[in-house]
Structures are given as structure tokens and as C-alpha cells.
C-alpha positions, 0 to 999 in steps of 0.5 A: 751244939751236938746231936747224938743218936742214942742206942743204949739206955734210952729210958734215961731220957724218960723225964724229957720224953714225958714232957711230950707224951705224958703216959709212960706206957705209950712211950714204951710202945715206940721207944725200943723200936725207934731211933732216939736223938739227943741235942746237947748245947753244954747240957741236954736241951732236947730229944726226939724219937723217930720210927719207921712206918713203912719203906717210904715213911717215918714218923717223929713220935716224940720231940721235947725240949726242957721248959727253960730252953723252949723258944730258943730254936733247939726243937727246930734244929733237931727237926732239921737234923732228922729231916736231913738224916733220913732224907735218903731213907724215906720220902715222907716224915709224919708227926702227930700232935693234938689240936693246939694252934701253937704246936701246929703252927710250929710244925708248919713253920718247920715244913710240915703240912696237915695230912689227916686226923685220927678221931678220938686218939687221945681219949681212946688211948690214954687212961686220963684226959690229956691237956695242952694248956687249957685245951683238952686233946681229943683227936690226933692231927697228923702232919707230913713233910716231904724229905 
């Protein structure tokens, strides 16, 4: 298994990034200024994008694993890698997600805890309703992790 920091042609990973953030113009807001990491195990399994918020804080803006590889630990491996990668640069890592119990539980199992909520984030920033399974996403739930 290898994890690479991608510095050029980040849009080549758009199909995978769209699994976690389904509106391309939202991805464009952070992709160029963020660090993109790709996890390979024979072939591409997962990617993530991390951006600087301020001198103490970074944010995991996108993390996605191809459907057929989900549940095999690739996302957790990537989170562990970036947590270690950034521990000397930042004190806190944030991640924002919809109010979906399974996803919140996943982040909590990776060491994140609920931080705050941005009311109506999904309804205010996306041009169509966003669903995770049967659940319409309305508020952005932020979690934080001390690095």
C-alpha cells in the first residue's frame, strides 16, 4: 500500500472526489489550494484533500473511497496518514460532513469529536438537494481532532 501526495493534474481524480462532494464547482473551491493524497493498493482506492484554515488548523475537505473498496480500512488508513503528516504543522484537524449517523460514527472512531454546526450549509451552497441514502443533508456538522 502506498500513499502519494499529488501536486499536478489533481482533476484526474475528479470521479472519485465527486463521490464525497457531488458538485464540481464546490470541489473547485478547494482543490487547487489543497493538498491531495491518493492511496494505492495495486490500483487507486481512496483520495483526500486537506486545506489550511489558519496557522493552527487544517481541514479535511474531501475523502472518498471507491464503492467497491469501502469498508476495507482504506479511508481510516488515509486519515491516520494525514493526521501523522500534519501533526507538526497544525494543532487541529477539522472535517465537515452531513448529519448521517454512519459517517459521524466513522469519524468519531478515527478520533474526531463533534465541534460545531453550520446551519443550512447544504441547502445554501448546493444547487440541488443533497442526499446520503434516504437522509437529506441540510446542516454541515464539523468534527475536530487534536493532532
